[in-house]
N, C-alpha and C positions, 0 to 999 in steps of 0.2 A: 477633268477635262471640261468643266464648266467654270464660270466665274461670276462674281457679283459686280465686277467692274463695269461701268457703263460707258467709259470713253478712254481710249489709250492710243498709242502710236506704235507703228512697226515700220521696218524697212519695206516689207512686202506683205500684203494680205492676199490670200488665195481663197476664192469663194467656191466651195464645193469640194468635199473630201471623197470624190469618186475615183473612177479609173485613172483620170489624168491628174486630179488634184493631189492624190496620195503620192504619186510619183514626183510631182513638182515640189511638194512639201519636203520630201526626203532629200531631193537633190539640192534645193536652195538652202536648207538648214545645215548642210555639211560645213559651210563656212560659219564658224562660231560667232563671228562678229556681225553676222546678218540676222536680224530678228525677223521671224516669220510667224504670221498668224494664219491659221487655217480655220475657216468658218464652215460649218455644216448644219443644215436645217434639221437633219435627223437626230435621233436620240443618242445619248452618251453610251459608250461602251462598244466594243467590237461585237459583231453578230456572233451568236453561239453556233456550235456545230449543227444543232437542229435547224437553225435558221439557214444554214448554208447547204443543206442536203439537196443534192442535184435531182432527187426524185420528186421534188415539188418546186413550184414557182410561187414564192411568197409575195405576190403582188395583188392579192384580193383587197377589197375595200377596207377590211379591218387589219391588214398587215401593218406592223409597226415600222417596217423598213422600206415602205414604198409610198409614193404620192401619185395620184391619178389626175390626168388632165382630160377635159372633155373634148370630143371630136364630133363632127356631124355625120359619122358613120354608124352611130348607135353604140359604139364601144369606146372605152376610154384608153388613153395612152398612159401606160404605167412607167414610172422611172424609180430607180433606187433612191432612198432617202435614209442614208446610213453611212457610217464610216466604211468606205469601199464602194458606195454608190451602187450603180447598176451591176457592178461586178459581184455584189453580194446577193443579188436576187435573180440574175438572168439564167439562161439555160446552160451556161458553161461553154458555149461555142467560141473557139479561139483560132479561127483561120486567118492567115495572112491574106492580103490582097494579091492579085496576080502581078507579076513583075511589070507588065505593060500598063497597069492601071495608074501609074504615076507620071504619065506623059504630060499632064497639065500642071504638075507641081512646079513651083518657082525654083530659081537657082538657090542652092543651099541643100536641096534634097537630091543629092546624087545617089546612084544605085548602091554604092558601097556603104554610105552612111545610113541608108534605109535598112540594108541587110544587117548591119551591125546593131542597130537599135532593135530590130526584130529578134536577133540572136540573144540579146540580153534577156528578153522575155521568155522565149520558147525553145532555146537550144536544149537538147537532151541533157539531163543531169544538172547542168550548171544554170539553166534558165530560171529566172526568179519566179515565174508563174506556175511552175510544175506541169508544163504542158506535155501532153502525149495523146496519141490516137485512142479513140474509144476501142476497148478490147473486143475481140471477136465474141466472147461470151456475154457481152453487154449490148450486142446489136439488136436483139429481139427478133422475132420471126418476120416482122414486116421489113426490118432493115436487112436481114439476110436475103429475103426474096428480092428486094430492091437491088442489092449488089449482084446477086446472081443474074438478074435480068440485064442490068446495064454493063456488066463486065463482058458480055458477049457482043455489045453494041457500041462501046465507047472506050477510050483510053482509061487506065486506072492509075491513080497516083500511088507510087510505092509508099508503104507505111512509114518508112524512115525519112521521107522527104517532107520538108516544111512548106515549100512553095506549092500552092494548088495548081491544078491542071484543068484545061478544058476537057472534062470527062468526069469520072467518078472520084469523089474525094471523101474518104473516111474523115469524119469531123475530128479535129484536134480540140482538146478541152483542157481548161485550167482547173486543176483539181488536186485534192488530197484525199485519197480513198474515195468515198461516195460524196464528198463535200466540195463545193466550189473553193478554189483558192482565190481570195479576193485581192484587189490592189492594196487594201488596208493590211492584210496579212503579210503581203510581200514587201511593201514599202513603208507604210506608216508605222506599224507596230515596232519595228526595230529602231525607229527614230524618236519615239515618244519620250525617251528619257533626256533628250537634248534640251538644255535650259533655254536655248534661243528659239525653240519651237513651241508655240502655244496653240492648242487645239480647242476650239469652242464649239460645242454642239448645241442643238436646239435653237439656232439663230437663222431665220430666213431673211436674207438681204432684200430690203425693200427697193433701194435705189442707190445710185452712186452719188457721192458728193463731188461737186465740180466747182472750178473757178475759171471762168472763160473757157478755153479749150483744153483744160487740164483736169484730169480726175485726181482728186486729193484723198479719197477714202471711200468708205461704204457706210451705209446706215441700215441697221437691222433692228427695227423697233426703237427702243430706248438706247440700244447699243450703237456707239459710233467708233469706227477704227480709222484713224488717219494713217496714210502710208505713202512712201515714195513711189510705189507701184502697186496697182491693183491687177490681179490676174483672175479673170473669170474662167472657172473650170466647172461650171454648174450643169454641164450638158447642154445640148442644143436648145431644148425647151426651157430649162432653167435660166440659162444665159440670155435667151431672147426675152424672157420676162423682165429681167433686170434692165436690159437695154431699153426695152419699150417703156418701162415705168420711169426711166431716167431721162428720156427724151433728149438724147445728146444731139447737138447740132451736126448735121451731115450724116448721122447714123440712122435716126428715126425722125419722122416728121411730127410736128405738133398738131396732128389731125385727130378727129374723134375716133376714127378707126385705125388705131395704131397697130401696125403689123409688120412682119418680116416674111420673106419668101424662103422656104427651105426645100430641100429635096427629100424624097421618101422612096421606099421600095414597095411597089404595089404588087399584090399577089392574089391569085385566083385559086381558091381551095377546091380540091376534089376530095369529097368525103365518102366514107363507106362504113359498113357494119362488119364487125369482126365475128368470126366463127367461135372464138373463145377469148377469154380475157387476156390482155397482154401482160407479159412479165414486167415487173417494176424496173425502172432504169431511167437514165437521162432522156430528156424530151426529144432531142434531135441527134441521132448518131451518124447519119450519112446523107450526103447531098450529091447532086449532079450539076456541073456547070456546063452550059451549052455555048455553041458558037454565036447564038443570038443574044447573048448577055443575060440568060436566065439562070437562076439558081432553083433547082427542083429539090424540095425539102421533104424527106420521108420522115414524118414525125412518128414516134413510137406508138402513141395512143391518143385518145381524146384529150383535149386541153382541160376538160373538167377533172381529169385524173390528177392534174398538177395544181390547179388553181381552185381554192376553196370557194364554194358558192356559185361557180360557173355552171350553167345548165349543160347537160350532156348533148353533144351534137354529132358525135362520131369521130373516129380518128381521121386524119387528113394527110394527103400529099399536096403540098402547095407549090404552084408554079409562080415564081416571083421575078418580076422585071427589075434587074439591078441597075438599070440606067435611071437618069433623073426623071422623076415625076413630081412636079411642084405641088406644095401645100402651103397654105397661109397660116402663120402663127400670129395670133391676135392676143393682145394684153387683156387680161380678165382678172382684175384685182391681184391677189397674191399668186395666182397661177396663170396659166395661159390656156387657150383652147386652139385646136387645129381645125381649119376649114379645108376639106379635101374634095377636089373636083374629081370627076370621072377621068380615067386614063385617056390619053389622046387616042385617036382611032388606030394608029399603027400599033401602039402598045397593047390596046385592047384586042386587036386581031392576033398579035403574037401570043398573048396569054391564052386566048381561046383555042388556037391551034395546038399549043403545047398541052393544054388541059385535055383536049380530045385524045392526044397521044397517051396521057396518063390513064385515061379511061381504058384504053387498049391494054396498057401495062397491067392494070389491076385485074383484067380479065385473062391474063396470060397464065400458063401452067405454073410458073414460079409462085404465084399468089393464090393458087387453088386452095391451099390449107389455111389461108388467112382471111380472105374476103368472102362474105356472104353473096352468092350470085344475085344479081338484080338490085343490089343495094347502093351501087356507085352513083354519085350525083355531083354535078358541077355547081358551084355557088352562083347565085344570080348577079352578084356584084363583087368587084375586086376589093379586098381589104388592104391593110398596110402592115409593115413589119416592125413598127416602133423603132425606126432607124432614122429619124429626122436629122438632117445634116446640112451644112453649107450656107447658112445665113450670112456669114461674114468670111467669105473664102479668101485664103491666102493668094496673094498676087493680084487681088481685086480690091478688097476692102480691108485687108490686113497684110502685113509683110510676112516674110517666110518664117518668122518667129512669133507670129500672132499679134504683133503690135498694130493697134487700130489706126488706120490712116486719118490724119488730121486731128487726132486726140492724143495728148501727152499723158503719160502715166497709166495707160490702160492697155492690157494685153489679154487676148483670149486664147486659151489652149484647151479645146475640146472639139466635139464634132462640128461645131459652128464653123470652123475654119477649113474644113476639108474642101479642096477646090474642085473636086470631081467625085464621081461615085466609083467604088470598086465592085468587082464581081463576087466578093465575099462580104459578109456582114462587117460592120465597122469597129467592133470592140478592140480586137488586137491592134488594128491600125491606129486608133486613137491613143492607145497606150504607147505604141511605138513612137508616135509623134511627140508625146509628152516626155519620153526618154531622151529623144534627140534635142528638143527645145530646152528641156531642163538642164542637160549637160552643157549646152552653149551658155545659157543664162548663169549657171553656177560659176563660170569662169569670169564673169564681168564684175 
């Protein structure tokens, strides 16, 4: 999966072998006469079962399958850098968006087509990503207390239902045993033997090659690939970096402070001390979705349990605003950095009110065996969810298939083109989007 070639041509080059790129590579290489090159900055080879273990998050500074971007919050933004991308390193959360989250999506995204694409991924038994709810015996004591508390106060999504509800939602997870089932496992691995698909690892794309208003290929160090179409699937941060370094007319300006505006999910953490160590298991087994557009996340344990080298700070319940909170993505050599403002006053007030409610929850009888009395505290500042999205939204800066307005030969298929925010995390929806777009493009 590596090559000594320094320049060649393909019909399509896909940048990023992550959650979307693996789907697109498999879809588009089904036609044997279409040559497809898939470029990935991460190392060669599929991540091992140890790498995919859901009981840890391999995104520390020394992790071989992650890249970290600076932010002004004092913590970095981690992204997958491997075959499978972030699906090979994240927490395994695989919830759909709510049905009414698609109101701002352009024509072409009708409810039946969205449901069919989700079904490909998460349908019981036949779904490609091995999706199922976290089992009862993996909830952990905090998860069980959380569900007991909220099942008396809010609707509960049935375990067999795939669409989330405003209420209590047991997390659906893409897994095989205790390991993540990545997009590379589900889509790329079965296609690797196709002679028209070439996968090149260890290549970070520096910029796009252009001629007037047409993208003609990509440049990754000394490697150049010319193509009839370039598809950026490097994730919102990775794709932003390529766009910003390429300075495309009408996409980014030729200014010193090159930047793009993205959305993020801002969250306020409520931490506590445990009476006894938590059982091992996946990081986030259960959540609550509220009428105010919040996702309340009951994490199993301290993040230091999952990420090597992270200082212990206590387990948390995070109150997260799933509506748009803007951040600025700024070009910074080979990577990008995120500039994050404080949430607007309404969002800040909503987060604080909900966090006060979580303090009450952690003091309730359901949590008596979990929480050390007097240990509960609310963070001084809102954090973020590592869910940047929407720099090049469909219907505004791209068409419904990710084609970039005013630029020929360039398409974007990743979180960059989400036209709005959902009330669940974006992973399953980005893969759904890649399934739908890939199916349409494969017929062209």
